[in-house]
N, CA, C and O atoms as a MOPAC input file, in Angstrom:
PM7 MOZYME 1SCF
protein

 N     78.51800 1   116.25200 1   108.39000 1
 C     77.75900 1   115.68800 1   107.76500 1
 C     78.20600 1   114.26900 1   107.61300 1
 O     77.33200 1   113.41100 1   107.48900 1
 N     79.96300 1   113.78700 1   107.60400 1
 C     80.18300 1   112.70900 1   107.64700 1
 C     79.89700 1   111.75200 1   108.26100 1
 O     79.79900 1   110.58700 1   107.87600 1
 N     79.71500 1   112.28700 1   109.46800 1
 C     79.21200 1   111.00900 1   110.54900 1
 C     77.77100 1   110.57600 1   110.14300 1
 O     77.40500 1   109.44600 1   110.46700 1
 N     76.85700 1   111.46800 1   109.39600 1
 C     75.35400 1   111.32400 1   109.23500 1
 C     75.62600 1   109.96900 1   108.26300 1
 O     75.15800 1   108.84800 1   108.46200 1
 N     76.55000 1   110.39800 1   107.10800 1
 C     77.03500 1   109.23800 1   105.84100 1
 C     77.13000 1   108.29200 1   106.28400 1
 O     76.42200 1   107.34800 1   105.93100 1
 N     78.16500 1   108.18900 1   107.34700 1
 C     79.04300 1   106.91700 1   107.72800 1
 C     77.71000 1   105.86600 1   108.55500 1
 O     77.85700 1   104.66100 1   108.76400 1
 N     76.90300 1   106.37900 1   108.79300 1
 C     75.85000 1   105.92600 1   109.73400 1
 C     74.43500 1   105.32100 1   108.51100 1
 O     73.64700 1   104.37900 1   108.58500 1
 N     74.62100 1   106.23000 1   107.63500 1
 C     73.60400 1   105.74500 1   106.66300 1
 C     74.15600 1   104.49700 1   105.65700 1
 O     73.41700 1   103.82200 1   104.94100 1
 N     75.62000 1   104.34700 1   105.76800 1
 C     76.00500 1   103.43900 1   104.69000 1
 C     76.68900 1   102.37200 1   105.66200 1
 O     77.61800 1   101.72700 1   105.17600 1
 N     76.37800 1   102.15800 1   106.79600 1
 C     76.76600 1   101.47200 1   108.20900 1
 C     76.98100 1    99.94500 1   107.60800 1
 O     76.05400 1    99.83200 1   106.80600 1
 N     77.58000 1    98.97600 1   107.59800 1
 C     77.79600 1    97.70600 1   107.29800 1
 C     77.58200 1    97.34300 1   105.75500 1
 O     77.66600 1    96.23700 1   105.22200 1
 N     77.30000 1    98.51400 1   105.22100 1
 C     77.25600 1    98.49200 1   103.65700 1
 C     78.87600 1    98.15600 1   102.73000 1
 O     79.74400 1    99.01100 1   102.55900 1
 N     78.94000 1    96.91000 1   102.30500 1
 C     80.39200 1    97.20300 1   101.28700 1
 C     80.15900 1    98.17600 1   100.17900 1
 O     79.17700 1    98.04100 1    99.45000 1
 N     81.13400 1    99.29000 1    99.99200 1
 C     81.15500 1   100.02900 1    98.99600 1
 C     81.80500 1    99.51800 1    97.93900 1
 O     83.03500 1    99.52800 1    97.97400 1
 N     81.18100 1    99.01600 1    96.89100 1
 C     81.67600 1    98.16100 1    96.12400 1
 C     81.80600 1    99.04800 1    94.62600 1
 O     82.68900 1    98.85300 1    93.79100 1
 N     80.86400 1    99.91100 1    94.53400 1
 C     80.97600 1   100.70300 1    93.54300 1
 C     81.03000 1   102.41100 1    93.43000 1
 O     81.69300 1   102.90700 1    94.34100 1
 N     80.65500 1   103.04100 1    92.81100 1
 C     80.70000 1   104.51400 1    92.88300 1
 C     79.24000 1   104.82100 1    92.81900 1
 O     78.73700 1   105.51800 1    93.70100 1
 N     78.64100 1   104.42200 1    91.99100 1
 C     77.13200 1   104.26600 1    92.11200 1
 C     76.30300 1   104.01500 1    93.31900 1
 O     75.32400 1   104.71000 1    93.59000 1
 N     76.73500 1   102.94500 1    94.09000 1
 C     76.38500 1   102.84000 1    95.36300 1
 C     76.88300 1   103.82400 1    96.38200 1
 O     76.05700 1   104.36200 1    97.12000 1
 N     77.92600 1   104.05500 1    96.47000 1
 C     78.31800 1   104.98800 1    97.26100 1
 C     77.94200 1   106.34300 1    97.36100 1
 O     77.86000 1   106.97000 1    98.41600 1
 N     77.64400 1   106.91100 1    95.86900 1
 C     76.77900 1   108.21400 1    95.37600 1
 C     75.46000 1   108.05000 1    96.18700 1
 O     75.01500 1   108.82000 1    97.03700 1
 N     74.88400 1   106.77000 1    95.69600 1
 C     73.28500 1   106.39000 1    96.56200 1
 C     73.06700 1   106.78300 1    97.93900 1
 O     72.06800 1   107.26700 1    98.47100 1
 N     74.52000 1   106.39400 1    98.54000 1
 C     74.16300 1   106.56000 1   100.42200 1
 C     74.50600 1   107.85500 1   100.79900 1
 O     73.92200 1   108.37200 1   101.75100 1
 N     75.39000 1   108.46300 1   100.17200 1
 C     75.50200 1   110.22500 1   100.16200 1
 C     74.21200 1   111.12800 1   100.16500 1
 O     73.80100 1   111.94300 1   100.99000 1
 N     73.67300 1   110.66200 1    98.84600 1
 C     72.81200 1   111.33400 1    98.38000 1
 C     71.26800 1   111.14400 1    99.14400 1
 O     70.37800 1   111.99400 1    99.10100 1
 N     71.19600 1   110.06000 1    99.72000 1
 C     70.04900 1   109.51700 1   100.66000 1
 C     70.15100 1   110.00000 1   101.98100 1
 O     69.16800 1   110.08800 1   102.71700 1
 N     71.54800 1   110.38600 1   102.39000 1
 C     71.51000 1   111.01600 1   103.63300 1
 C     71.41400 1   112.29900 1   104.17700 1
 O     72.15500 1   113.23700 1   103.88200 1
 N     69.76500 1   112.34800 1   105.60000 1
 C     69.31500 1   113.88900 1   105.59800 1
 C     69.88600 1   113.96200 1   107.14500 1
 O     70.63800 1   113.13900 1   107.66800 1
 N     69.57300 1   114.64400 1   107.48900 1
 C     69.96600 1   115.27000 1   109.25900 1
 C     68.57800 1   115.08000 1   110.06300 1
 O     67.65600 1   114.76100 1   109.31300 1
 N     68.36100 1   115.15800 1   110.90900 1
 C     66.83100 1   115.51500 1   111.65300 1
 C     66.61500 1   116.84400 1   111.48900 1
 O     65.46000 1   117.11800 1   111.81200 1
 N     67.37400 1   117.99500 1   111.04100 1
 C     67.10300 1   119.30200 1   110.79700 1
 C     66.97400 1   119.76200 1   109.40200 1
 O     67.03600 1   120.94800 1   109.08000 1
 N     66.74300 1   118.50400 1   108.35100 1
 C     66.61500 1   118.46900 1   107.01600 1
 C     67.82500 1   118.63500 1   106.21600 1
 O     67.77100 1   118.55900 1   104.98800 1
 N     69.14200 1   118.90500 1   106.97600 1
 C     70.23100 1   118.91100 1   105.85600 1
 C     70.48900 1   117.92100 1   104.82000 1
 O     70.87500 1   116.81700 1   105.20600 1
 N     70.36100 1   118.09800 1   103.71900 1
 C     70.71000 1   117.09800 1   102.81200 1
 C     72.03500 1   117.17500 1   101.98400 1
 O     72.82800 1   118.09900 1   102.16200 1
 N     72.20500 1   116.39000 1   101.26800 1
 C     73.68400 1   116.63200 1   100.64900 1
 C     73.40300 1   116.11700 1    98.85700 1
 O     72.48200 1   115.39600 1    98.47500 1
 N     74.16800 1   116.55100 1    98.24800 1
 C     74.16200 1   116.10200 1    96.64300 1
 C     75.51000 1   115.80200 1    96.27000 1
 O     76.42400 1   116.51800 1    96.68100 1
 N     75.68500 1   115.00600 1    95.67400 1
 C     77.06200 1   114.23900 1    95.42100 1
 C     77.17900 1   113.83400 1    94.11100 1
 O     76.20200 1   113.20800 1    93.69900 1
 N     78.19900 1   114.02500 1    93.23100 1
 C     78.12900 1   113.67000 1    91.47500 1
 C     79.83200 1   113.04400 1    91.55300 1
 O     80.63800 1   113.39100 1    92.41600 1
 N     80.01700 1   112.39800 1    90.82200 1
 C     81.33100 1   112.19800 1    90.25100 1
 C     81.61500 1   113.23500 1    89.81600 1
 O     80.67100 1   113.96200 1    89.50700 1
 N     83.26100 1   113.83500 1    89.57100 1
 C     83.76700 1   114.60600 1    88.57700 1
 C     84.43800 1   113.44700 1    87.85200 1
 O     85.02000 1   112.49400 1    88.36900 1
 N     84.18700 1   113.78800 1    86.13100 1
 C     84.90500 1   113.07100 1    85.15300 1
 C     86.16400 1   112.78100 1    84.94800 1
 O     86.59700 1   111.86000 1    84.25500 1
 N     86.93600 1   113.79500 1    85.72600 1
 C     88.23400 1   113.97100 1    85.12500 1
 C     89.13900 1   113.28700 1    85.99700 1
 O     89.01700 1   113.30300 1    87.22200 1
 N     90.13700 1   112.62600 1    85.31800 1
 C     91.14100 1   111.93200 1    86.28400 1
 C     92.18000 1   112.70900 1    86.34100 1
 O     92.63700 1   113.39900 1    85.43000 1
 N     92.65000 1   112.57300 1    87.67700 1
 C     94.01200 1   113.11500 1    88.27900 1
 C     95.19900 1   112.09500 1    88.54500 1
 O     95.20200 1   110.86600 1    88.61400 1
 N     96.04200 1   112.88500 1    88.64900 1
 C     97.38400 1   112.25200 1    88.75900 1
 C     97.48300 1   111.37700 1    90.63000 1
 O     97.17700 1   111.98900 1    91.65400 1
 N     97.93600 1   110.00600 1    90.60800 1
 C     97.94100 1   109.73200 1    91.70000 1
 C     99.34900 1   109.28000 1    91.90800 1
 O    100.04100 1   109.00700 1    90.92700 1
 N     99.90100 1   109.16800 1    93.33800 1
 C    100.82500 1   108.77200 1    93.52900 1
 C    102.09700 1   109.74500 1    93.74000 1
 O    103.26800 1   109.46700 1    93.99900 1
 N    101.45000 1   110.99300 1    93.53600 1
 C    102.44700 1   112.31600 1    93.84700 1
 C    102.76700 1   112.40600 1    95.22200 1
 O    101.87400 1   112.36500 1    96.06800 1
 N    103.95900 1   112.52600 1    95.52100 1
 C    104.54700 1   112.55400 1    96.57300 1
 C    105.37800 1   114.39200 1    96.84800 1
 O    106.04200 1   115.05500 1    96.05100 1
 N    104.98000 1   114.69500 1    98.21100 1
 C    105.37400 1   115.50300 1    98.28800 1
 C    106.31300 1   115.53700 1    99.41300 1
 O    106.30900 1   114.68100 1   100.29700 1
 N    107.26800 1   116.71900 1    99.36500 1
 C    108.91300 1   116.43600 1   100.15600 1
 C    108.36900 1   116.58400 1   101.86300 1
 O    107.24800 1   116.79100 1   102.32600 1
 N    109.61300 1   116.39100 1   102.47400 1
 C    109.01400 1   116.48800 1   103.93100 1
 C    109.00000 1   118.13800 1   104.43000 1
 O    108.55500 1   118.62200 1   105.47100 1
 N    109.65700 1   118.78500 1   103.28500 1
 C    109.88700 1   120.60900 1   103.78100 1
 C    108.41700 1   121.13600 1   103.55900 1
 O    107.82400 1   121.94600 1   104.27000 1
 N    107.85400 1   120.37000 1   102.17800 1
 C    106.51500 1   120.92700 1   101.38900 1
 C    105.46200 1   120.57200 1   102.94700 1
 O    104.71100 1   121.45800 1   103.35600 1
 N    105.53500 1   119.44100 1   103.55300 1
 C    105.11400 1   118.73200 1   104.22600 1
 C    104.70400 1   119.97000 1   105.65000 1
 O    103.56900 1   120.25700 1   106.03000 1
 N    105.93900 1   120.47600 1   106.16500 1
 C    106.28800 1   120.96900 1   107.19500 1
 C    105.50900 1   122.34900 1   106.73600 1
 O    104.93100 1   122.81700 1   107.71600 1
 N    105.34100 1   123.03600 1   105.71200 1
 C    104.93400 1   124.19000 1   105.53300 1
 C    103.63600 1   124.27100 1   105.51900 1
 O    103.14400 1   125.33700 1   105.14600 1
 N    102.68100 1   123.06200 1   105.95800 1
 C    101.08200 1   123.00300 1   105.65400 1
 C    101.05200 1   123.42300 1   107.39900 1
 O    101.78300 1   123.01000 1   108.29900 1
 N     99.81000 1   124.48000 1   107.45100 1
 C     99.44400 1   124.60700 1   108.54700 1
 C     98.52500 1   123.79400 1   109.37300 1
 O     97.45200 1   124.27300 1   109.73800 1
 N     99.01000 1   122.16400 1   109.80000 1
 C     98.17400 1   121.20300 1   110.38200 1
 C     98.45200 1   121.56300 1   111.98800 1
 O     99.48000 1   122.02100 1   112.48600 1
 N     97.32600 1   121.24100 1   112.56400 1
 C     97.23700 1   121.48800 1   113.87800 1
 C     96.40300 1   120.00800 1   114.51200 1
 O     95.26600 1   119.71900 1   114.14000 1
 N     97.04100 1   119.32500 1   115.32600 1
 C     96.40500 1   118.01200 1   115.52900 1
 C     95.14900 1   118.01500 1   116.56900 1
 O     95.27200 1   119.04100 1   117.23700 1
 N     94.40000 1   117.54800 1   116.83700 1
 C     93.32500 1   117.63400 1   117.76600 1
 C     94.16700 1   117.24800 1   118.69000 1
 O     95.35900 1   117.11700 1   118.41200 1
 N     93.57400 1   116.94900 1   120.21900 1
 C     93.97600 1   116.73200 1   121.44700 1
 C     93.69500 1   115.06400 1   121.49400 1
 O     94.51400 1   114.22800 1   121.87500 1
 N     92.20200 1   114.77400 1   120.96300 1
 C     91.85000 1   113.32200 1   120.75500 1
 C     91.99600 1   112.81400 1   119.50300 1
 O     91.40800 1   113.45000 1   118.62900 1
 N     92.77000 1   111.59700 1   119.06500 1
 C     93.20900 1   111.01900 1   118.07800 1
 C     93.65100 1   111.89600 1   117.25700 1
 O     92.97700 1   111.91000 1   116.22700 1
 N     94.62900 1   112.75100 1   117.26800 1
 C     95.18300 1   113.86300 1   116.50400 1
 C     96.15200 1   113.43400 1   115.37600 1
 O     96.97500 1   114.16300 1   114.82300 1
 N     95.93100 1   112.23100 1   115.15000 1
 C     96.86600 1   111.62600 1   113.77700 1
 C     95.70700 1   111.37800 1   112.57900 1
 O     95.90800 1   111.08600 1   111.40000 1
 N     94.16000 1   111.63600 1   113.42200 1
 C     93.52300 1   111.54700 1   112.21400 1
 C     92.39300 1   112.63800 1   112.46500 1
 O     91.62700 1   112.91900 1   111.54300 1
 N     92.28400 1   113.25400 1   113.70500 1
 C     91.33800 1   114.41500 1   113.43400 1
 C     92.49600 1   115.97000 1   113.68000 1
 O     93.23800 1   116.38600 1   114.56900 1
 N     92.15800 1   116.31200 1   112.60800 1
 C     93.13800 1   117.74400 1   112.89700 1
 C     92.34800 1   118.85000 1   112.05200 1
 O     91.39900 1   118.59800 1   111.30800 1
 N     92.93900 1   120.21700 1   112.30700 1
 C     92.61000 1   121.24700 1   111.61600 1
 C     93.71000 1   121.73500 1   110.53100 1
 O     94.91000 1   121.67800 1   110.79800 1
 N     93.14900 1   122.29500 1   109.09300 1
 C     94.10000 1   122.57800 1   108.18700 1
 C     93.64300 1   124.07700 1   107.90900 1
 O     92.63800 1   124.54900 1   107.37800 1
 N     94.58500 1   124.54200 1   108.38100 1
 C     94.02000 1   126.25100 1   108.01500 1
 C     95.29200 1   127.02100 1   106.89300 1
 O     96.39900 1   126.53700 1   106.65700 1
 N     94.77800 1   128.22000 1   106.37900 1
 C     95.71200 1   128.71900 1   105.59100 1
 C     97.01200 1   128.72900 1   106.03000 1
 O     97.29600 1   128.32500 1   107.15800 1
 N     97.82400 1   129.14200 1   105.27100 1
 C     99.29300 1   129.04900 1   105.93800 1
 C     99.19900 1   130.56600 1   106.39400 1
 O     98.35200 1   131.37700 1   106.01900 1
 N    100.25400 1   130.78400 1   107.28900 1
 C    100.83300 1   132.03900 1   107.88900 1
 C    101.64400 1   132.97300 1   106.77400 1
 O    102.23300 1   132.42500 1   105.84200 1
 N    101.63800 1   133.99100 1   106.88400 1
 C    102.66200 1   134.85000 1   106.08400 1
 C    104.05600 1   134.64300 1   106.62600 1
 O    103.99100 1   134.61300 1   107.85500 1
 N    105.17500 1   134.50200 1   106.23000 1
 C    106.31500 1   133.77300 1   107.30300 1
 C    107.16900 1   135.48400 1   106.82000 1
 O    108.38600 1   135.48900 1   107.00800 1
 N    106.55900 1   136.78100 1   106.25600 1
 C    107.58300 1   137.57500 1   106.18400 1
 C    108.24400 1   138.25800 1   107.41200 1
 O    109.21500 1   138.99800 1   107.25900 1

């Protein structure tokens, strides 16, 4: 769905949350799929760093094309 949202807001500066939500909410596919979006009012901690060891524990598989940006994250596999 993100590709459809990107097409919908192409060329528009995303200057505030209301504008972003408008473009997401007005995005529809040819088959009729629509999206709803709403802000979550809670504040979340930012700037949290994870260690290299924690990063290595993630099950991230890069795709063949542009693997730095395109990847799959799967549930961790048991290491028992």
